[in-house]
N, CA, C and O atoms as a Maestro MAE file, in Angstrom:
{
 s_m_m2io_version
 :::
 2.0.0
}

f_m_ct {
 s_m_title
 :::
 protein
 m_atom[292] {
  # First column is atom index #
  i_m_mmod_type
  r_m_x_coord
  r_m_y_coord
  r_m_z_coord
  i_m_residue_number
  s_m_chain_name
  s_m_pdb_residue_name
  s_m_pdb_atom_name
  i_m_atomic_number
  :::
  1 25 27.119 1.462 20.485 1 A "MET " " N  " 7
  2 3 26.992 2.051 18.789 1 A "MET " " CA " 6
  3 2 26.029 1.086 18.349 1 A "MET " " C  " 6
  4 15 25.739 0.022 18.895 1 A "MET " " O  " 8
  5 25 25.475 1.686 17.084 2 A "VAL " " N  " 7
  6 3 24.274 1.892 16.529 2 A "VAL " " CA " 6
  7 2 24.602 0.535 15.595 2 A "VAL " " C  " 6
  8 15 25.692 0.418 15.035 2 A "VAL " " O  " 8
  9 25 23.346 -0.667 15.466 3 A "ASP " " N  " 7
  10 3 24.013 -1.412 14.249 3 A "ASP " " CA " 6
  11 2 23.209 -0.743 12.809 3 A "ASP " " C  " 6
  12 15 21.980 -0.800 12.799 3 A "ASP " " O  " 8
  13 25 23.736 -0.285 11.934 4 A "ILE " " N  " 7
  14 3 23.050 0.119 10.963 4 A "ILE " " CA " 6
  15 2 23.093 -0.865 9.788 4 A "ILE " " C  " 6
  16 15 24.198 -1.224 9.382 4 A "ILE " " O  " 8
  17 25 21.459 -1.542 8.943 5 A "LYS " " N  " 7
  18 3 21.175 -2.427 7.959 5 A "LYS " " CA " 6
  19 2 21.229 -1.954 6.937 5 A "LYS " " C  " 6
  20 15 20.404 -1.040 6.910 5 A "LYS " " O  " 8
  21 25 21.939 -2.070 5.670 6 A "PHE " " N  " 7
  22 3 21.217 -1.265 4.179 6 A "PHE " " CA " 6
  23 2 20.428 -2.168 3.448 6 A "PHE " " C  " 6
  24 15 20.621 -3.384 3.447 6 A "PHE " " O  " 8
  25 25 19.529 -1.581 2.816 7 A "ALA " " N  " 7
  26 3 19.170 -2.076 1.625 7 A "ALA " " CA " 6
  27 2 18.452 -1.692 0.443 7 A "ALA " " C  " 6
  28 15 18.040 -0.532 0.411 7 A "ALA " " O  " 8
  29 25 18.208 -2.497 -0.603 8 A "TYR " " N  " 7
  30 3 18.415 -1.712 -1.908 8 A "TYR " " CA " 6
  31 2 17.040 -1.813 -2.436 8 A "TYR " " C  " 6
  32 15 16.664 -2.897 -1.990 8 A "TYR " " O  " 8
  33 25 16.205 -1.382 -3.032 9 A "TRP " " N  " 7
  34 3 15.007 -1.158 -3.691 9 A "TRP " " CA " 6
  35 2 15.466 -2.135 -5.260 9 A "TRP " " C  " 6
  36 15 16.304 -1.649 -6.019 9 A "TRP " " O  " 8
  37 25 14.803 -3.519 -5.583 10 A "VAL " " N  " 7
  38 3 14.773 -4.483 -6.354 10 A "VAL " " CA " 6
  39 2 14.337 -3.892 -7.547 10 A "VAL " " C  " 6
  40 15 13.467 -3.022 -7.498 10 A "VAL " " O  " 8
  41 25 14.910 -4.309 -8.796 11 A "PRO " " N  " 7
  42 3 14.028 -3.708 -9.930 11 A "PRO " " CA " 6
  43 2 13.263 -5.018 -10.779 11 A "PRO " " C  " 6
  44 15 13.702 -5.752 -11.665 11 A "PRO " " O  " 8
  45 25 11.825 -4.959 -10.046 12 A "ASN " " N  " 7
  46 3 11.851 -6.503 -10.174 12 A "ASN " " CA " 6
  47 2 10.134 -6.178 -11.142 12 A "ASN " " C  " 6
  48 15 9.261 -7.038 -11.263 12 A "ASN " " O  " 8
  49 25 10.049 -4.747 -11.702 13 A "VAL " " N  " 7
  50 3 8.528 -4.634 -12.527 13 A "VAL " " CA " 6
  51 2 9.644 -3.741 -13.643 13 A "VAL " " C  " 6
  52 15 10.758 -3.352 -13.292 13 A "VAL " " O  " 8
  53 25 9.129 -3.564 -14.846 14 A "SER " " N  " 7
  54 3 8.882 -2.861 -15.986 14 A "SER " " CA " 6
  55 2 9.374 -1.437 -15.318 14 A "SER " " C  " 6
  56 15 8.929 -1.311 -14.177 14 A "SER " " O  " 8
  57 25 10.073 -0.493 -15.700 15 A "GLY " " N  " 7
  58 3 10.483 1.204 -15.779 15 A "GLY " " CA " 6
  59 2 10.598 1.318 -14.262 15 A "GLY " " C  " 6
  60 15 10.380 2.365 -13.652 15 A "GLY " " O  " 8
  61 25 11.096 -0.279 -13.481 16 A "GLY " " N  " 7
  62 3 11.759 0.512 -12.140 16 A "GLY " " CA " 6
  63 2 10.940 0.784 -11.604 16 A "GLY " " C  " 6
  64 15 9.811 0.336 -11.799 16 A "GLY " " O  " 8
  65 25 11.383 1.959 -10.393 17 A "LEU " " N  " 7
  66 3 10.948 2.675 -9.524 17 A "LEU " " CA " 6
  67 2 10.188 4.026 -9.835 17 A "LEU " " C  " 6
  68 15 9.739 4.852 -9.041 17 A "LEU " " O  " 8
  69 25 10.168 4.013 -11.652 18 A "VAL " " N  " 7
  70 3 9.837 5.071 -12.072 18 A "VAL " " CA " 6
  71 2 8.299 5.206 -12.587 18 A "VAL " " C  " 6
  72 15 7.979 4.327 -13.388 18 A "VAL " " O  " 8
  73 25 7.418 6.037 -12.304 19 A "VAL " " N  " 7
  74 3 5.946 6.313 -12.393 19 A "VAL " " CA " 6
  75 2 5.696 7.487 -13.555 19 A "VAL " " C  " 6
  76 15 5.184 8.593 -13.376 19 A "VAL " " O  " 8
  77 25 6.243 6.881 -14.887 20 A "SER " " N  " 7
  78 3 6.418 7.602 -15.646 20 A "SER " " CA " 6
  79 2 5.942 6.888 -16.985 20 A "SER " " C  " 6
  80 15 6.087 5.665 -16.962 20 A "SER " " O  " 8
  81 25 5.258 7.564 -18.454 21 A "LYS " " N  " 7
  82 3 5.555 6.920 -19.412 21 A "LYS " " CA " 6
  83 2 6.583 7.473 -20.799 21 A "LYS " " C  " 6
  84 15 6.584 7.530 -22.029 21 A "LYS " " O  " 8
  85 25 7.378 7.796 -19.642 22 A "ILE " " N  " 7
  86 3 8.764 7.944 -20.604 22 A "ILE " " CA " 6
  87 2 9.921 6.585 -20.859 22 A "ILE " " C  " 6
  88 15 10.205 6.112 -19.759 22 A "ILE " " O  " 8
  89 25 10.366 6.136 -21.566 23 A "PRO " " N  " 7
  90 3 10.835 5.262 -21.919 23 A "PRO " " CA " 6
  91 2 12.155 4.827 -21.308 23 A "PRO " " C  " 6
  92 15 13.294 5.263 -21.476 23 A "PRO " " O  " 8
  93 25 11.638 3.752 -20.479 24 A "GLN " " N  " 7
  94 3 12.902 3.614 -19.278 24 A "GLN " " CA " 6
  95 2 13.414 2.387 -20.109 24 A "GLN " " C  " 6
  96 15 12.889 1.696 -20.982 24 A "GLN " " O  " 8
  97 25 15.141 2.381 -19.254 25 A "ASN " " N  " 7
  98 3 15.832 1.068 -19.792 25 A "ASN " " CA " 6
  99 2 16.253 0.540 -18.361 25 A "ASN " " C  " 6
  100 15 17.416 0.346 -18.010 25 A "ASN " " O  " 8
  101 25 15.149 0.343 -17.609 26 A "THR " " N  " 7
  102 3 15.561 -0.729 -16.530 26 A "THR " " CA " 6
  103 2 15.315 -1.924 -17.016 26 A "THR " " C  " 6
  104 15 14.252 -2.227 -17.557 26 A "THR " " O  " 8
  105 25 16.592 -2.929 -16.805 27 A "ASP " " N  " 7
  106 3 16.729 -4.413 -16.471 27 A "ASP " " CA " 6
  107 2 15.688 -5.077 -15.052 27 A "ASP " " C  " 6
  108 15 15.963 -4.744 -13.899 27 A "ASP " " O  " 8
  109 25 14.894 -5.716 -15.262 28 A "TRP " " N  " 7
  110 3 14.450 -6.343 -14.677 28 A "TRP " " CA " 6
  111 2 14.348 -7.900 -14.889 28 A "TRP " " C  " 6
  112 15 13.334 -8.389 -14.392 28 A "TRP " " O  " 8
  113 25 15.262 -8.847 -15.577 29 A "THR " " N  " 7
  114 3 15.720 -9.525 -15.496 29 A "THR " " CA " 6
  115 2 16.038 -10.468 -14.640 29 A "THR " " C  " 6
  116 15 16.637 -9.923 -13.713 29 A "THR " " O  " 8
  117 25 15.936 -11.764 -14.441 30 A "TYR " " N  " 7
  118 3 15.980 -12.793 -13.705 30 A "TYR " " CA " 6
  119 2 17.453 -12.570 -13.238 30 A "TYR " " C  " 6
  120 15 17.912 -12.255 -12.140 30 A "TYR " " O  " 8
  121 25 18.198 -12.914 -14.765 31 A "ASP " " N  " 7
  122 3 19.535 -12.842 -14.690 31 A "ASP " " CA " 6
  123 2 20.500 -11.503 -13.965 31 A "ASP " " C  " 6
  124 15 21.556 -11.611 -13.343 31 A "ASP " " O  " 8
  125 25 19.790 -10.355 -14.266 32 A "TYR " " N  " 7
  126 3 20.049 -8.956 -13.877 32 A "TYR " " CA " 6
  127 2 19.791 -8.851 -11.942 32 A "TYR " " C  " 6
  128 15 20.620 -8.299 -11.219 32 A "TYR " " O  " 8
  129 25 18.853 -9.320 -11.557 33 A "ASN " " N  " 7
  130 3 18.551 -9.823 -10.089 33 A "ASN " " CA " 6
  131 2 19.257 -10.477 -9.546 33 A "ASN " " C  " 6
  132 15 19.360 -10.026 -8.405 33 A "ASN " " O  " 8
  133 25 20.053 -11.613 -9.713 34 A "ALA " " N  " 7
  134 3 20.594 -12.792 -9.799 34 A "ALA " " CA " 6
  135 2 21.858 -11.689 -9.224 34 A "ALA " " C  " 6
  136 15 22.095 -11.289 -8.084 34 A "ALA " " O  " 8
  137 25 22.381 -11.469 -10.243 35 A "TRP " " N  " 7
  138 3 23.766 -10.355 -10.157 35 A "TRP " " CA " 6
  139 2 24.062 -9.327 -9.606 35 A "TRP " " C  " 6
  140 15 25.237 -8.988 -9.461 35 A "TRP " " O  " 8
  141 25 22.666 -8.360 -9.033 36 A "LEU " " N  " 7
  142 3 22.596 -7.527 -8.472 36 A "LEU " " CA " 6
  143 2 22.396 -7.647 -6.790 36 A "LEU " " C  " 6
  144 15 22.820 -6.770 -6.037 36 A "LEU " " O  " 8
  145 25 21.692 -8.850 -6.314 37 A "ALA " " N  " 7
  146 3 21.607 -9.581 -5.293 37 A "ALA " " CA " 6
  147 2 23.175 -10.010 -4.625 37 A "ALA " " C  " 6
  148 15 23.500 -9.798 -3.457 37 A "ALA " " O  " 8
  149 25 23.909 -10.564 -5.515 38 A "GLN " " N  " 7
  150 3 25.210 -10.896 -5.298 38 A "GLN " " CA " 6
  151 2 26.255 -9.856 -4.792 38 A "GLN " " C  " 6
  152 15 27.018 -9.735 -3.834 38 A "GLN " " O  " 8
  153 25 25.843 -9.035 -6.126 39 A "THR " " N  " 7
  154 3 26.724 -7.421 -5.707 39 A "THR " " CA " 6
  155 2 26.324 -6.826 -4.382 39 A "THR " " C  " 6
  156 15 27.153 -6.466 -3.546 39 A "THR " " O  " 8
  157 25 25.014 -6.739 -4.224 40 A "ALA " " N  " 7
  158 3 24.646 -6.069 -3.068 40 A "ALA " " CA " 6
  159 2 25.412 -6.682 -1.585 40 A "ALA " " C  " 6
  160 15 26.044 -6.044 -0.743 40 A "ALA " " O  " 8
  161 25 25.075 -8.221 -1.635 41 A "GLU " " N  " 7
  162 3 25.711 -8.819 -0.627 41 A "GLU " " CA " 6
  163 2 26.952 -8.877 -0.374 41 A "GLU " " C  " 6
  164 15 27.358 -8.938 0.786 41 A "GLU " " O  " 8
  165 25 27.707 -8.868 -1.360 42 A "GLU " " N  " 7
  166 3 29.465 -8.801 -1.282 42 A "GLU " " CA " 6
  167 2 29.580 -7.014 -0.984 42 A "GLU " " C  " 6
  168 15 30.727 -6.814 -0.583 42 A "GLU " " O  " 8
  169 25 29.152 -6.288 -1.017 43 A "VAL " " N  " 7
  170 3 29.541 -4.884 -0.424 43 A "VAL " " CA " 6
  171 2 28.503 -4.619 0.367 43 A "VAL " " C  " 6
  172 15 28.110 -3.456 0.461 43 A "VAL " " O  " 8
  173 25 27.898 -5.629 1.052 44 A "GLY " " N  " 7
  174 3 27.344 -4.984 2.697 44 A "GLY " " CA " 6
  175 2 25.660 -5.380 2.859 44 A "GLY " " C  " 6
  176 15 25.148 -5.680 3.937 44 A "GLY " " O  " 8
  177 25 25.139 -5.330 1.927 45 A "PHE " " N  " 7
  178 3 23.675 -4.933 1.842 45 A "PHE " " CA " 6
  179 2 22.753 -6.073 2.573 45 A "PHE " " C  " 6
  180 15 22.766 -7.232 2.161 45 A "PHE " " O  " 8
  181 25 21.980 -5.678 3.649 46 A "GLU " " N  " 7
  182 3 21.720 -6.637 3.999 46 A "GLU " " CA " 6
  183 2 19.906 -7.373 3.920 46 A "GLU " " C  " 6
  184 15 19.310 -8.332 4.410 46 A "GLU " " O  " 8
  185 25 19.604 -6.237 3.004 47 A "TYR " " N  " 7
  186 3 17.968 -6.120 2.863 47 A "TYR " " CA " 6
  187 2 18.099 -6.424 1.329 47 A "TYR " " C  " 6
  188 15 19.144 -6.267 0.697 47 A "TYR " " O  " 8
  189 25 17.082 -6.813 0.877 48 A "ALA " " N  " 7
  190 3 16.132 -6.401 -0.862 48 A "ALA " " CA " 6
  191 2 14.846 -6.018 -0.915 48 A "ALA " " C  " 6
  192 15 13.962 -6.787 -0.537 48 A "ALA " " O  " 8
  193 25 14.592 -4.878 -1.353 49 A "LEU " " N  " 7
  194 3 13.351 -4.267 -0.831 49 A "LEU " " CA " 6
  195 2 12.595 -4.273 -1.900 49 A "LEU " " C  " 6
  196 15 12.856 -3.484 -2.808 49 A "LEU " " O  " 8
  197 25 11.372 -5.279 -2.016 50 A "ALA " " N  " 7
  198 3 10.264 -5.227 -3.476 50 A "ALA " " CA " 6
  199 2 9.536 -4.653 -3.548 50 A "ALA " " C  " 6
  200 15 9.021 -4.403 -2.458 50 A "ALA " " O  " 8
  201 25 8.974 -4.072 -4.603 51 A "GLN " " N  " 7
  202 3 7.855 -3.214 -5.136 51 A "GLN " " CA " 6
  203 2 6.619 -4.035 -5.416 51 A "GLN " " C  " 6
  204 15 6.798 -5.249 -5.514 51 A "GLN " " O  " 8
  205 25 5.508 -3.610 -5.546 52 A "ALA " " N  " 7
  206 3 4.615 -4.407 -6.054 52 A "ALA " " CA " 6
  207 2 4.011 -3.404 -6.489 52 A "ALA " " C  " 6
  208 15 4.143 -2.335 -5.892 52 A "ALA " " O  " 8
  209 25 3.035 -3.516 -7.870 53 A "ARG " " N  " 7
  210 3 2.081 -2.313 -8.054 53 A "ARG " " CA " 6
  211 2 0.765 -2.803 -8.327 53 A "ARG " " C  " 6
  212 15 0.596 -3.550 -9.290 53 A "ARG " " O  " 8
  213 25 -0.460 -2.370 -7.374 54 A "PHE " " N  " 7
  214 3 -1.998 -3.118 -7.404 54 A "PHE " " CA " 6
  215 2 -2.662 -2.234 -8.139 54 A "PHE " " C  " 6
  216 15 -3.330 -2.797 -9.006 54 A "PHE " " O  " 8
  217 25 -2.735 -1.265 -8.142 55 A "ILE " " N  " 7
  218 3 -3.155 -0.173 -8.887 55 A "ILE " " CA " 6
  219 2 -2.939 0.398 -10.057 55 A "ILE " " C  " 6
  220 15 -1.821 0.895 -10.192 55 A "ILE " " O  " 8
  221 25 -3.816 0.493 -11.118 56 A "GLY " " N  " 7
  222 3 -2.874 0.847 -12.575 56 A "GLY " " CA " 6
  223 2 -1.805 0.307 -13.176 56 A "GLY " " C  " 6
  224 15 -1.091 -0.462 -12.532 56 A "GLY " " O  " 8
  225 25 -1.554 0.578 -14.338 57 A "ASN " " N  " 7
  226 3 -0.711 0.439 -15.265 57 A "ASN " " CA " 6
  227 2 0.869 1.010 -15.134 57 A "ASN " " C  " 6
  228 15 1.981 0.486 -15.210 57 A "ASN " " O  " 8
  229 25 0.399 2.260 -14.915 58 A "PHE " " N  " 7
  230 3 1.292 3.565 -15.176 58 A "PHE " " CA " 6
  231 2 2.158 3.018 -16.856 58 A "PHE " " C  " 6
  232 15 3.388 3.031 -16.893 58 A "PHE " " O  " 8
  233 25 1.623 2.730 -17.675 59 A "GLY " " N  " 7
  234 3 2.792 2.538 -19.008 59 A "GLY " " CA " 6
  235 2 3.818 1.220 -18.988 59 A "GLY " " C  " 6
  236 15 4.866 0.976 -19.584 59 A "GLY " " O  " 8
  237 25 3.089 0.558 -18.109 60 A "SER " " N  " 7
  238 3 4.329 -0.549 -17.879 60 A "SER " " CA " 6
  239 2 4.143 -1.182 -18.788 60 A "SER " " C  " 6
  240 15 3.158 -0.900 -19.470 60 A "SER " " O  " 8
  241 25 4.900 -2.168 -19.141 61 A "GLU " " N  " 7
  242 3 4.833 -3.634 -19.935 61 A "GLU " " CA " 6
  243 2 3.884 -4.657 -19.411 61 A "GLU " " C  " 6
  244 15 3.158 -5.328 -20.144 61 A "GLU " " O  " 8
  245 25 3.919 -4.748 -18.126 62 A "THR " " N  " 7
  246 3 3.001 -5.782 -17.788 62 A "THR " " CA " 6
  247 2 2.243 -5.339 -16.163 62 A "THR " " C  " 6
  248 15 2.424 -5.856 -15.061 62 A "THR " " O  " 8
  249 25 1.314 -4.129 -16.591 63 A "PRO " " N  " 7
  250 3 0.840 -3.869 -15.520 63 A "PRO " " CA " 6
  251 2 -0.156 -4.651 -14.613 63 A "PRO " " C  " 6
  252 15 -1.120 -5.242 -15.102 63 A "PRO " " O  " 8
  253 25 0.100 -4.637 -13.302 64 A "SER " " N  " 7
  254 3 -0.924 -5.496 -12.285 64 A "SER " " CA " 6
  255 2 -1.855 -4.490 -11.961 64 A "SER " " C  " 6
  256 15 -1.647 -3.283 -11.837 64 A "SER " " O  " 8
  257 25 -3.073 -5.223 -11.816 65 A "PHE " " N  " 7
  258 3 -4.531 -4.837 -11.225 65 A "PHE " " CA " 6
  259 2 -4.775 -5.498 -9.915 65 A "PHE " " C  " 6
  260 15 -4.699 -6.716 -9.761 65 A "PHE " " O  " 8
  261 25 -5.134 -4.473 -8.783 66 A "TYR " " N  " 7
  262 3 -5.988 -5.103 -8.044 66 A "TYR " " CA " 6
  263 2 -7.594 -4.707 -7.904 66 A "TYR " " C  " 6
  264 15 -8.089 -3.584 -7.985 66 A "TYR " " O  " 8
  265 25 -8.119 -5.719 -7.718 67 A "ASP " " N  " 7
  266 3 -9.539 -5.961 -7.700 67 A "ASP " " CA " 6
  267 2 -9.914 -6.218 -6.266 67 A "ASP " " C  " 6
  268 15 -9.710 -7.353 -5.836 67 A "ASP " " O  " 8
  269 25 -10.406 -5.359 -5.513 68 A "GLY " " N  " 7
  270 3 -10.696 -6.075 -4.164 68 A "GLY " " CA " 6
  271 2 -11.904 -6.460 -3.862 68 A "GLY " " C  " 6
  272 15 -12.268 -6.965 -2.800 68 A "GLY " " O  " 8
  273 25 -12.633 -6.187 -4.937 69 A "PHE " " N  " 7
  274 3 -14.364 -6.539 -5.268 69 A "PHE " " CA " 6
  275 2 -14.749 -7.672 -5.906 69 A "PHE " " C  " 6
  276 15 -15.911 -8.075 -5.878 69 A "PHE " " O  " 8
  277 25 -13.535 -8.425 -6.697 70 A "THR " " N  " 7
  278 3 -14.000 -9.421 -7.232 70 A "THR " " CA " 6
  279 2 -13.224 -10.939 -7.041 70 A "THR " " C  " 6
  280 15 -12.003 -11.068 -7.143 70 A "THR " " O  " 8
  281 25 -14.128 -12.010 -6.759 71 A "VAL " " N  " 7
  282 3 -14.076 -13.300 -6.332 71 A "VAL " " CA " 6
  283 2 -13.507 -14.229 -7.381 71 A "VAL " " C  " 6
  284 15 -14.472 -14.456 -8.111 71 A "VAL " " O  " 8
  285 25 -12.476 -14.883 -7.845 72 A "LYS " " N  " 7
  286 3 -11.940 -15.622 -8.999 72 A "LYS " " CA " 6
  287 2 -11.968 -16.696 -8.303 72 A "LYS " " C  " 6
  288 15 -11.368 -16.762 -7.230 72 A "LYS " " O  " 8
  289 25 -12.850 -17.971 -8.930 73 A "TYR " " N  " 7
  290 3 -12.784 -19.077 -8.212 73 A "TYR " " CA " 6
  291 2 -12.162 -19.888 -9.321 73 A "TYR " " C  " 6
  292 15 -11.885 -21.074 -9.138 73 A "TYR " " O  " 8
  :::
 }
 m_bond[291] {
  # First column is bond index #
  i_m_from
  i_m_to
  i_m_order
  :::
  1 1 2 1
  2 2 3 1
  3 3 4 2
  4 3 5 1
  5 5 6 1
  6 6 7 1
  7 7 8 2
  8 7 9 1
  9 9 10 1
  10 10 11 1
  11 11 12 2
  12 11 13 1
  13 13 14 1
  14 14 15 1
  15 15 16 2
  16 15 17 1
  17 17 18 1
  18 18 19 1
  19 19 20 2
  20 19 21 1
  21 21 22 1
  22 22 23 1
  23 23 24 2
  24 23 25 1
  25 25 26 1
  26 26 27 1
  27 27 28 2
  28 27 29 1
  29 29 30 1
  30 30 31 1
  31 31 32 2
  32 31 33 1
  33 33 34 1
  34 34 35 1
  35 35 36 2
  36 35 37 1
  37 37 38 1
  38 38 39 1
  39 39 40 2
  40 39 41 1
  41 41 42 1
  42 42 43 1
  43 43 44 2
  44 43 45 1
  45 45 46 1
  46 46 47 1
  47 47 48 2
  48 47 49 1
  49 49 50 1
  50 50 51 1
  51 51 52 2
  52 51 53 1
  53 53 54 1
  54 54 55 1
  55 55 56 2
  56 55 57 1
  57 57 58 1
  58 58 59 1
  59 59 60 2
  60 59 61 1
  61 61 62 1
  62 62 63 1
  63 63 64 2
  64 63 65 1
  65 65 66 1
  66 66 67 1
  67 67 68 2
  68 67 69 1
  69 69 70 1
  70 70 71 1
  71 71 72 2
  72 71 73 1
  73 73 74 1
  74 74 75 1
  75 75 76 2
  76 75 77 1
  77 77 78 1
  78 78 79 1
  79 79 80 2
  80 79 81 1
  81 81 82 1
  82 82 83 1
  83 83 84 2
  84 83 85 1
  85 85 86 1
  86 86 87 1
  87 87 88 2
  88 87 89 1
  89 89 90 1
  90 90 91 1
  91 91 92 2
  92 91 93 1
  93 93 94 1
  94 94 95 1
  95 95 96 2
  96 95 97 1
  97 97 98 1
  98 98 99 1
  99 99 100 2
  100 99 101 1
  101 101 102 1
  102 102 103 1
  103 103 104 2
  104 103 105 1
  105 105 106 1
  106 106 107 1
  107 107 108 2
  108 107 109 1
  109 109 110 1
  110 110 111 1
  111 111 112 2
  112 111 113 1
  113 113 114 1
  114 114 115 1
  115 115 116 2
  116 115 117 1
  117 117 118 1
  118 118 119 1
  119 119 120 2
  120 119 121 1
  121 121 122 1
  122 122 123 1
  123 123 124 2
  124 123 125 1
  125 125 126 1
  126 126 127 1
  127 127 128 2
  128 127 129 1
  129 129 130 1
  130 130 131 1
  131 131 132 2
  132 131 133 1
  133 133 134 1
  134 134 135 1
  135 135 136 2
  136 135 137 1
  137 137 138 1
  138 138 139 1
  139 139 140 2
  140 139 141 1
  141 141 142 1
  142 142 143 1
  143 143 144 2
  144 143 145 1
  145 145 146 1
  146 146 147 1
  147 147 148 2
  148 147 149 1
  149 149 150 1
  150 150 151 1
  151 151 152 2
  152 151 153 1
  153 153 154 1
  154 154 155 1
  155 155 156 2
  156 155 157 1
  157 157 158 1
  158 158 159 1
  159 159 160 2
  160 159 161 1
  161 161 162 1
  162 162 163 1
  163 163 164 2
  164 163 165 1
  165 165 166 1
  166 166 167 1
  167 167 168 2
  168 167 169 1
  169 169 170 1
  170 170 171 1
  171 171 172 2
  172 171 173 1
  173 173 174 1
  174 174 175 1
  175 175 176 2
  176 175 177 1
  177 177 178 1
  178 178 179 1
  179 179 180 2
  180 179 181 1
  181 181 182 1
  182 182 183 1
  183 183 184 2
  184 183 185 1
  185 185 186 1
  186 186 187 1
  187 187 188 2
  188 187 189 1
  189 189 190 1
  190 190 191 1
  191 191 192 2
  192 191 193 1
  193 193 194 1
  194 194 195 1
  195 195 196 2
  196 195 197 1
  197 197 198 1
  198 198 199 1
  199 199 200 2
  200 199 201 1
  201 201 202 1
  202 202 203 1
  203 203 204 2
  204 203 205 1
  205 205 206 1
  206 206 207 1
  207 207 208 2
  208 207 209 1
  209 209 210 1
  210 210 211 1
  211 211 212 2
  212 211 213 1
  213 213 214 1
  214 214 215 1
  215 215 216 2
  216 215 217 1
  217 217 218 1
  218 218 219 1
  219 219 220 2
  220 219 221 1
  221 221 222 1
  222 222 223 1
  223 223 224 2
  224 223 225 1
  225 225 226 1
  226 226 227 1
  227 227 228 2
  228 227 229 1
  229 229 230 1
  230 230 231 1
  231 231 232 2
  232 231 233 1
  233 233 234 1
  234 234 235 1
  235 235 236 2
  236 235 237 1
  237 237 238 1
  238 238 239 1
  239 239 240 2
  240 239 241 1
  241 241 242 1
  242 242 243 1
  243 243 244 2
  244 243 245 1
  245 245 246 1
  246 246 247 1
  247 247 248 2
  248 247 249 1
  249 249 250 1
  250 250 251 1
  251 251 252 2
  252 251 253 1
  253 253 254 1
  254 254 255 1
  255 255 256 2
  256 255 257 1
  257 257 258 1
  258 258 259 1
  259 259 260 2
  260 259 261 1
  261 261 262 1
  262 262 263 1
  263 263 264 2
  264 263 265 1
  265 265 266 1
  266 266 267 1
  267 267 268 2
  268 267 269 1
  269 269 270 1
  270 270 271 1
  271 271 272 2
  272 271 273 1
  273 273 274 1
  274 274 275 1
  275 275 276 2
  276 275 277 1
  277 277 278 1
  278 278 279 1
  279 279 280 2
  280 279 281 1
  281 281 282 1
  282 282 283 1
  283 283 284 2
  284 283 285 1
  285 285 286 1
  286 286 287 1
  287 287 288 2
  288 287 289 1
  289 289 290 1
  290 290 291 1
  291 291 292 2
  :::
 }
}
């Protein structure tokens, strides 16, 4: 028998997983993520997958940029 484990994508950035300039209503607050994690565990999810944006802001409220050529001290 195959042991299947399930995961869900954590809404940890503004706009969720959608890369769009269309207004999004994804809730990415700590309280919502805590509730989502507890609910996911209750129904059998074993993993939470978190995303990170390193290039571009794609219209998000809090852009993240990766600069591999700059060293900050």
